[in-house]
N, C-alpha and C positions, 0 to 999 in steps of 0.2 A: 476208366478214371479220367475225369477232365483234367487237362494240364494246368489250367489257370482258372479255378472257380471263384477266385476272390472277387472280381467285379460282379458276378452274379449274386454272390452272398451279400455284398454291400448294398447293391441296389434293391434286391428283394427285401433285405432287412429294413431299409428305410420305408419302403412301400408298406410292409406289413405293420411296422411300428406305428405309422400315422393312420393308415387306412382311410385317408381323406378326412382325418379328424374324427372318425366315428367311434362311438362307445356304446355300452349298454347301460341304460338307466336302471334304477331300483325296481321299476315295474316290468323290466324285461324288454322295453322298447329301445330301438336304436336311436341314438341322439348324437348331435354334434356338440362338443364341449363349448361353452361360452368362453369369451376371452377371460384369461386369468384362472380358469378352472382346469384341474387335472382330470384326466380320464379315471374312471374307477378302477379299483384293484380287480374287480370282476372282468373289466374290459381288458386289463393287462393280461389276465390269464387266458381270455378268449383269443386275443391276437397272437400271443406267444404260441399257443397250441396250434392255431391255424398255420402260422409260419412254419412250425416244426413239421407238420404234416406235409406241407408243400415242398419243403426242402428235402424231405425223405423221398418224395416222388421224383425229384429232378436232379439231385446231386448225390453222388456216391458218398457213403459214410463208412467208417470203421465200425464193425459189429462184433469184434473179438471180445470175449468175456474177460480174458486176462487184462487187456488194456482198459476196457471201460470200467471194470470193477475197481481198478486202482484209481483212476481219475475220479470216479464217483466217491470213493472213500476219502480221498484227499479233499474233495470239495465239501463233503459233509462234515469233515473235521473242522473246517472253517465255519460252515453254516451253524453247527451246533453251538457255537459261542456267540451267535447273534441274537439269541432269544427267539421268541415265537415269530414265525414267518407266515404270511398270508397264503403261501403256495409252496409246493414241493419243488426243489431244484433238480433239474435234469442236466446232465453233462454229456456232450457229444464230441466226436473227433472226426474231422474232415481231412481226407488225404490231399494235402496241399503243402508244398515246401516252404511257403512264406512264414515269416514270424508274425503271427497274428492270432488273436482270439476276439470274440465278440459276444455280446449278451443281447437277448431280446426280452420283451416283457414277459412276465409270468415265470421267471426263474430258469429259462433255457440258456445255457452257456455252451459255446462252441469253441473248440481249439482246432487250429490247423495242426496237422501232424508235424510240420516244420518247427513249431513252437516247442512241442514235447521233445523232439529229437535234438534240438539245439540246446536245450537246458542242460547245464552242467551239474545240477543238483536238484533235489526235491524243493529246496528253498526257492529256486528261481521259478519253478512251475507254480508253487504256492503263491508267490508274489503276483504272477500274472492272474491267477485265479482270484485272488483277493481284490485285484483291481477291477475285474469284471463283476464281482459281487458288489463292488461299490456302485457300478452303473445301475445294477438292478435295485439295490437298496435305496439309492438316491432317486429312483424313478426318473432317470434321465430321458428315457424314451417318451414318457408321458409329458414331461416338461418341454421336450423338443417339439412334440406335436402341438402343444399349446402355443409355443412361441414362434415356430418356424413359418416361413413363407409358404402358404398352402399351394399357390400355383406351381412353385418349383417342385414340391413334393408330389403333386398330381402328375407332373411330367414324368417323374420317376415311376409312379404307379402305372401310367400308360405304357411306358417303355417295357416294364416287366411283363405286362399283359401281352404286348405285341410279340415279345421274344418267346414267351411260352406258347403262343399260338402258331408262330411261323418257324421257330427254331433258328432265326437269323440273328446275327450278332450286332448288326448296325443299330437297331433301336436300343439295345442295351447300352451300347457305348454312349449314345446321346443322353440316355437317362442318367448314366453315371456322371457325366459332366455336370448336370444340374445337381445331382446328389452331392458332389464334391464341394460346390459353392456353398451349399447349405451347411454341410458338415464343418467347413472351415469357420463359418460364422459362429457356430454354437459350441463346437467341441472343446475349445480351450477351457471354458468354464467347467464343463462336465468332466473333462479329463483331470483337471486339478482337484475337483471334489473326489473323484474316484481314487486318485493317488492318496489323498489324505485319509479317506476311509480305509484304504488297503493297509496302510501302516497300522492303524488301530486294530483291524481284523487280524493281522498277522501277530501282533503282540498278544491279543487275547488267546490265540491258539498256540502260543509259545514258539512261534517261528521268528527268525530274525529277518528284518526288512532289507538286509543286504541283498537278498535274492532278487527283490524287485529292482534294486539299483543295477545289479549285474545284467538283468534282462534289458533294461533301458540302454545300457552300454552296448548290447548286441544290436539294438535298433540303430544306434549311432553308427556302428560299423557298417551296417547295411546301407544306410543313407550315403555314407562316404564312398562306398564301393561303386555305387551307381553313377553314371554320367549325369550332368545337369539335364533336367527336363525328362528324365526317365524314372523318376521316383514313382513306384507303383501306387495305386489308389489306397491300398491298405495303410500306407504310412501317413496318409493325410489325417488319420484318426489318432495320430501320436505327435501332436505339434510340440515344438520347442522342447525336444527331449533333453537337451543339455541343462536347461533351467529346471526341468522337473527332477532331474537327478539331485540337484542341490537341495530342492525343497524336500524331497523324500529323506535325504540324509539329515536335514535339520529337524524334521518331524520325528524321526526315529529317536532322537535324544530326549523327547518328551515322554516316551513310553518305556516300560520295563524291557530290558534286553532279553531276547529269547535265547534259546539254546540250539546247538547244532542238532539236526535231525538224527534220530536213533539209527544205528547202522543197519538194522533189519529193514527199515523203511527205504533207505538208500539202495539196499540190495534189491528190493522189489522194484524200485524205480529203474535200475539198470536192466532188470529182466524185461520189464514192459517196453523199455526203449528198444531192446533187441527184437522183441516180438513185433513192435510197430514198424521198425525199419524193414524187417522181412516182409511184412504185409504190404508196405508201400512198394517195395521192389517187385514183388510178385503181382501187384495190382489185385490184391485180394481183400475182401472185407473181414474175413476171419480165417484163422489157421485151421487146416483140416484135422479131423479127429484121428487119433492114433491109438486105438484100443489095443491093449497088450494083455489079453487074458484068454484062457481056454474055457469056453462055455461049458464044456463037458464036465469040468471039475465041480462047478456050482449047481449044475442042473438037477442032480438028485436031491440036494438039500433044498433047493427052491421048490421042487415038486412036493417034498415032504412038508415044508412050511405051508404051502397052499392047501394041502389036505387037512393039516391041523387047524388052519384058520376056518375052513369050511365046517369042521366039526366043533367049532366054538372054543377050541383050546388055544387061545391067543398067546398065553405065556409060553406054551411049548413051541408055538410057531416062531416066536421071537428068539427062543433059545436055539432053534434050528438055524435061523438067519445069523445069529451071533457066531455059530460054528462056521457057517458059510463065509462070513467076513474074514475069519481067521485063515481059512484055506484059500480064499479067492479075493484077496484084498484089492485087486485091480478091476474087479467086475462091477460095473456101476449098477447092474440090476439088483444086486444084493442090498445095498443101502437104500435103494428106491423102494423095494418091497418092505423093508424094515420100517421106513418112514411112513408108508401107507398104514401099517398096523399101529404104529405109535400115534398117528394122527387120529385114527378111528377110536383110540382109547382116550383121546383128549390130551395127550402128552405133547403139546405143540412145540415147546422148546427142543425136546429130543427129536421130534419129527423134523423140525427145520434143520437141525444139525445133520441128520441123516440125508435129507434131500440135498443139502449143500455138498456132502461128500460125493453123492451120485453125480451132481452137476460138474464138479471139478474133475471127476474121472472121465466124464464125457459131456462137454458143454454144448453139444449139438442136438440133444434130444428135446424137442419141443414139449413133449409130455412132462418131462422132469422139471424143466424150467417153469412151466405153467403150474405144476403142483407146488413148487417152492414158492412162487409168487402168491398163490392162493393161501398157502399156510401162513406166510407173513401177513397177509391181509386179515386172516382169522385171528392172528395174534395182535392185531391193532398196529402193525408196523407198516405204515402207508408207504414210506419212501422205498423201503426194501421191496415191498410188494410191487410198486411201480417199476423198479429196476428189473426185476426178474420177469414180470409180465411183458415188458418191452423186449427183453431178450427172447422170450418165447415168440413174440410177434415177428421179430426179425427172421426167425427160423421157420415160421409157419408158411412162408411163401407169399407171393403178392396177392393171391386169390384164394378162395375157398372158405368153407364155413368156419374152420378153426381160426383162421386169421380174423374174420369178422367178429367172432365171439371174443377173442382175446382183446382186440382193439376196443370193443364195447366195454369190457371190464376196465381197461386203462382209462377210457373216457369217464366212467363213473367214479373212479378214484381221483381223477384230475379235477372234476367239477362236482362239488358237493350237491347231492340231490335234495336232501332235507336240511334246510337251515334251522328250522324250529318246528316243533309239533306238540300236541297236547290233547288230553281228553276233556270233555265237558259232560255233565250229567244233568238230568232234570230240566228245569226251566231255562237253564243257561244254554241249552241246545237250540232254543227258539230264536235267540237274538244273536245275529252273526257278529256284531261288534263285541259282545260279551264272549261268545264262543271262541273267537280267534285269539283271545287273550287268556283262555282257561288252561290250567295245568293241573287238573285233578289227578291225584295219585291213588285214591281209594274210591270204590263204588259204594255210595251210601245204601243202607238197607231200604228195600222198597223201590229202588230205581226202576223206572219203566222206559227210560230213553237214554241212549248213549250217543255221543258224537265224538269224532276224532278229526283233527285238522292238521294240515301240513303246509308250511311255507316253503315252496320250491326254490331252489337256486336259480338264478337268472338264465343259466345255460339250458335249463330244462323246461322253461315256461311255455315255449312255443310247441312243446311236445306233450303238453298236459293230457291230451286225449289218449296217449299211449299207456297211461297209468290205470291200474285197477286196484281195488281194495278187497281184502278177504278177512272176515271175522272168524276167530277160533274160540269156541266156548271152553269152559273149565274142564270138560272131558276130553279136550283135544280134537273135537269134531269141527272141521272147517266148513264155512259157508261157500257158496259159489262166489267167484270173484265178480265184483260189480264196478261199474264206472262211477267215480265220485263226482260230486258237484265241483265246479270250477268258478273261482271268483278272485280277480285281482292278484294273480300269482299264488293263490292258495287252492288246496284241495280239501273238500269236506265230505266225510262219510258219516252216516247216522244209522242207528239200529234201534228198533223197538224191542223191549224186553218183557217177558212174563216174570214179574218180580220174584214170585215164589219159586220159579223153576229155573231162573237164569242168574244165579248169584255170582257167577264168575269163578276164577278170574278170567277176564276177557283179554284176548290178544288180537291185535290187528296187524296185518301184513300189507305192505305197499309193494305191488308188483309192477315191473316195467317189462312188458312182453311177458315171458314166462319166468323171469327171474325175480326172486324176492330181494328188494333193495333196502328195505327198512322194516323193522319189527318193533312193536311196543306193547306193553302189557299194563292193564289197569287191575290193581289188586282186588280181591274178592270183597263182597259186601261185609261190613263190620258186624 
């Protein structure tokens, strides 16, 4: 564990935030924003994702399920009251004793362990979290990239690259000096905006804003404790703390007063603080598994359930697993097998609940975390799917096919592949301008030509050659997968029909590699 990762975090953060002012245009091309323009939301998502990947490679992080699930749930409680968001928020914990948190584009929010361990209540942690949400919601990184002095930011970028290449600290220290000058110039405005939004966000989620005030007071104590000239770089991002305390208190009077957190939430918070403190002391990313069950007790019932399932007696198999759960309540294999059966029956909510029981009995099994993430994805619960797929990725090891496959699933959830799609029939298939705006829902009688089009998300446009299209007729017979035509960020596939023999309904599948990533059906001829 690095003793002082804060300078690395800050310098790398600015480098990735601005990336020399680069962004992705609507056609998928890399562009430099013109003066006065903000980078696109797609660009925010790209840069945040790239930063998170790099940070994971070079800086230790806490990967403990108990800690991360609590922080994520607290974060989502605030996010849920913000309305529709253009991306999913992800919450990370870095083992560092300093009082700090930071946000990067695309909804990635990082806490130093010192922030969580120093908080005296859930309200204080919620206050810090709301402040960081304010930075993301206010798109402060995009505005800083627009307004900041690019030469200074390029100095930081070069310093980060040099340090990554050589492992030496000197280039990073020089880069940090340039970084601080830029931060001081722009951070006061953004910190004030983030404070104001934080008070609003806390009120919406029924939290009291006193928690944010108390955390600012902790920063004050930290500043006073250090000798002049030794204030660490992370405090540069919290200027004029005393005046900000007054502003937050004044703003709080304009919003409805919240209520104290429920006792159960505070109890969970104390538990994760203890867990986190142990992890930091032991220099561990996650707590070891502590299985406390006798495999021999459940083995006969698991074997019986497997035989019943093979015989097609699913209900009897579930009954056997119910008996196993009563006699072996600590054995994670039992709810896992039960979840598999329930999912096969299409009973997703029950399957998810069973997978969750298995995960909390043993949070270190990659297969269980992966199955839970996929079940959430099948249920349309993107953020839960992302959380558990990431947990599976942490435990899959740095290399290997499983890790590559899981990370590919995370990437597909992070970056939408299909932004828009539709069918065209008849003459509309011959004119691309008409075709790309067509959204037929039914196949007219006598149709002899079908076409299907897709507008790809920017992240995927330079990989358009990796996509294939497969048609499936009304009898369920698939065609061979074929490469679609490509034009200006769109894919187009067409098919000739024998009108009297191909009435549909026709289904088309979009494949990326061997995986089906999108499916759409055109109803049968009227």
